[in-house]
C-alpha positions as CSV (number, residue, x, y, z in Angstrom):
1,M,-44.6,19.0,52.7
2,Q,-45.3,22.4,51.3
3,Q,-47.0,24.5,54.0
4,T,-50.2,25.4,52.2
5,R,-50.9,21.8,51.4
6,Q,-50.2,20.7,55.0
7,Y,-52.7,23.4,56.1
8,I,-55.3,21.9,53.8
9,L,-54.7,18.4,55.3
10,D,-55.0,19.9,58.8
11,I,-58.3,21.6,57.9
12,L,-59.7,18.4,56.5
13,S,-58.5,16.5,59.5
14,E,-60.2,18.9,61.9
15,N,-63.4,19.3,60.0
16,G,-63.9,15.9,58.5
17,E,-64.7,17.4,55.1
18,A,-64.7,20.9,53.5
19,T,-65.6,22.7,50.4
20,V,-63.1,24.8,48.4
21,D,-64.7,28.0,49.8
22,E,-64.4,26.7,53.4
23,I,-60.8,25.8,52.8
24,V,-60.1,29.3,51.4
25,A,-61.6,30.9,54.5
26,E,-59.6,28.7,56.9
27,L,-56.4,29.3,54.9
28,H,-56.9,33.1,55.1
29,I,-57.0,32.8,58.9
30,R,-54.0,30.5,59.2
31,R,-51.8,32.2,56.6
32,G,-52.9,35.8,57.4
33,K,-53.3,36.6,53.7
34,L,-55.8,35.9,50.9
35,I,-55.6,32.9,48.7
36,T,-57.8,32.3,45.6
37,P,-60.1,29.3,45.0
38,V,-58.1,28.5,41.8
39,T,-54.9,28.2,43.9
40,V,-56.6,26.0,46.4
41,R,-58.0,23.7,43.7
42,H,-54.4,23.4,42.3
43,H,-53.1,22.3,45.7
44,I,-56.1,19.9,46.1
45,N,-55.3,18.4,42.7
46,L,-51.7,17.8,43.8
47,L,-52.8,16.2,47.1
48,Q,-55.2,14.0,45.1
49,A,-52.3,12.9,42.9
50,E,-50.5,11.8,46.1
51,E,-53.7,9.9,47.1
52,L,-54.1,12.1,50.2
53,V,-57.4,13.7,49.4
54,T,-60.6,12.0,48.1
55,S,-62.4,12.8,44.9
56,P,-65.1,15.5,45.5
57,E,-68.5,14.4,46.7
58,L,-71.7,16.5,46.5
59,R,-73.0,18.1,49.6
60,R,-76.7,19.1,49.4
61,R,-77.6,22.5,50.7
62,T,-80.2,23.0,53.3
63,S,-80.9,26.4,51.7
64,P,-81.5,27.3,48.1
65,G,-78.5,27.1,45.9
66,R,-76.4,24.6,43.9
67,P,-74.9,21.6,45.7
68,Q,-71.3,22.0,46.7
69,H,-68.3,19.7,46.3
70,V,-66.7,18.6,49.5
71,Y,-63.3,17.0,50.0
72,A,-62.0,14.7,52.7
73,L,-58.8,12.9,53.7
74,T,-57.9,9.4,52.5
75,D,-56.6,6.7,54.9
76,K,-53.1,7.2,53.4
77,A,-53.2,10.9,54.6
78,R,-53.2,9.8,58.2
79,D,-49.5,9.1,57.9
80,H,-48.9,12.8,57.7
81,F,-50.1,13.4,61.2
82,P,-48.3,12.6,64.5
83,H,-49.2,9.3,66.1
84,N,-48.2,7.5,69.3
85,F,-48.1,4.0,68.1
86,E,-44.5,3.3,69.0
87,R,-45.0,4.4,72.6
88,L,-48.2,2.4,72.9
89,I,-46.7,-0.8,71.5
90,T,-43.6,-0.4,73.7
91,G,-45.9,-0.1,76.8
92,L,-47.9,-3.1,75.8
93,V,-44.9,-5.3,75.2
94,R,-43.4,-4.3,78.6
95,Q,-46.7,-4.9,80.4
96,I,-47.0,-8.3,78.8
97,E,-43.5,-9.3,79.9
98,Q,-44.1,-8.0,83.4
99,T,-47.5,-9.6,83.8
100,F,-47.0,-13.1,82.3
101,P,-44.3,-15.8,82.7
102,A,-41.8,-16.1,79.9
103,E,-43.5,-19.2,78.4
104,T,-46.8,-17.3,78.1
105,V,-45.1,-14.3,76.5
106,N,-43.5,-16.6,73.9
107,V,-46.9,-18.1,73.2
108,I,-48.5,-14.7,72.7
109,F,-45.8,-13.5,70.2
110,E,-45.8,-16.8,68.4
111,G,-49.5,-16.3,67.9
112,V,-48.8,-12.8,66.5
113,A,-46.3,-14.3,64.1
114,D,-48.8,-17.0,63.0
115,Q,-51.4,-14.3,62.3
116,M,-48.9,-12.4,60.2
117,A,-48.0,-15.5,58.3
118,D,-51.7,-16.2,57.6
119,D,-51.7,-13.2,55.3
120,V,-49.4,-15.1,52.9
121,P,-50.9,-18.2,51.1
122,Y,-48.8,-21.2,51.9
123,D,-48.4,-23.9,49.2
124,P,-46.5,-27.0,50.6
125,S,-46.1,-28.3,47.1
126,S,-44.1,-25.2,46.0
127,T,-40.3,-25.3,46.0
128,L,-38.3,-23.8,48.9
129,E,-37.0,-21.2,46.5
130,D,-40.5,-20.1,45.6
131,R,-41.4,-19.9,49.3
132,L,-38.3,-17.8,50.0
133,T,-39.2,-15.4,47.2
134,T,-42.7,-15.0,48.6
135,A,-41.4,-14.6,52.1
136,V,-38.9,-11.9,51.0
137,E,-41.6,-10.0,49.2
138,Y,-43.9,-10.1,52.2
139,M,-41.2,-9.2,54.7
140,S,-39.8,-6.3,52.5
141,E,-43.3,-4.9,52.2
142,H,-43.4,-4.9,56.0
143,G,-40.1,-3.1,56.6
144,Y,-37.6,-5.9,56.9
145,N,-35.7,-5.1,53.6
146,A,-35.2,-8.8,53.0
147,D,-33.5,-10.9,50.3
148,W,-32.1,-14.4,50.0
149,E,-29.2,-16.3,48.5
150,A,-28.1,-19.9,48.0
151,C,-25.3,-21.4,50.1
152,D,-23.6,-24.8,50.5
153,E,-26.0,-25.8,53.3
154,G,-29.2,-24.5,51.6
155,F,-30.2,-20.8,51.7
156,I,-29.6,-17.7,53.7
157,L,-32.4,-15.3,54.3
158,H,-31.1,-11.7,55.1
159,T,-33.1,-9.0,56.8
160,R,-31.3,-5.7,56.7
161,N,-33.7,-3.6,58.7
162,C,-35.6,-4.2,61.9
163,P,-39.1,-2.7,61.8
164,Y,-39.2,-2.9,65.6
165,H,-36.0,-1.1,66.4
166,P,-35.2,0.2,69.0
167,L,-37.9,-1.8,70.9
168,A,-36.2,-5.1,69.8
169,E,-33.1,-4.0,71.7
170,T,-35.0,-4.2,75.0
171,T,-36.7,-7.6,74.6
172,S,-35.9,-10.9,73.0
173,A,-39.6,-11.6,72.4
174,L,-39.7,-9.8,69.1
175,C,-36.7,-11.6,67.7
176,A,-38.3,-14.9,68.7
177,M,-41.4,-13.7,66.9
178,D,-39.4,-13.1,63.7
179,M,-38.0,-16.7,63.9
180,R,-41.5,-18.0,64.2
181,L,-42.6,-15.8,61.3
182,V,-39.8,-17.1,59.0
183,S,-40.5,-20.7,60.0
184,S,-44.3,-20.3,59.3
185,L,-43.7,-18.6,55.9
186,L,-41.2,-21.3,54.8
187,G,-42.4,-24.4,56.5
188,V,-38.8,-24.9,57.6
189,V,-37.2,-24.1,61.0
190,P,-34.4,-21.6,60.4
191,R,-31.2,-21.1,62.3
192,L,-30.2,-17.6,63.3
193,I,-26.6,-17.1,62.1
194,S,-26.2,-13.3,62.5
195,H,-28.0,-10.9,64.8
196,V,-28.1,-7.1,64.9
197,S,-28.4,-7.2,68.7
198,N,-25.1,-9.0,68.8
199,G,-23.4,-6.2,66.8
200,D,-23.9,-7.8,63.3
201,R,-25.0,-5.6,60.4
202,E,-28.1,-7.7,59.7
203,C,-30.1,-10.6,61.0
204,S,-29.6,-13.7,58.8
205,F,-31.3,-17.0,58.9
206,L,-29.9,-20.3,57.6
207,I,-32.6,-22.3,55.8
208,P,-31.4,-25.9,55.4
209,S,-32.3,-27.4,52.0
210,F,-33.2,-30.7,53.5
211,G,-36.2,-29.0,55.0
212,E,-38.0,-29.3,51.7
């Protein structure tokens, strides 16, 4: 991202909210040179177009004077800052596996898969093709890069990206969770026919048509 706009995001993150004048003053300190309010408003407009900064809200003064407009970060803007989610999740998964027997670990991750599947309305009267399309849309939105195709035995669901890589290379629990997720979304128990951990280019699930 352009440096001045990143500075503005940093200022809003640190202060919670800020006026244009406050941003101008902070930018002067960080950049070591003056910047005009007109230029700052231009950058704010660009950040708003990207849905990173909120629409202005009025801040009432405690002293005489006109109210000021203040800006803040949107939830989407949080993605532009460093986070430690991957390390946290890796540590949690390893602690779970070290603390509980394998059967309990499987139950925990099956529960996670069921919670994920609860986000998708399941209609048992729909065709398997319709359920596959819904599953692919949901999984692609969550980083799996999924699609499906028909085959002689039924259908094949492809997932060409693992959203948990490289954590999935160190534990089988996440792969089992994916199996449970596919099963819950489709109402059919799939069979894994290719697996990235085995050196394949993608994870593929055979969905037998007799499962309808």
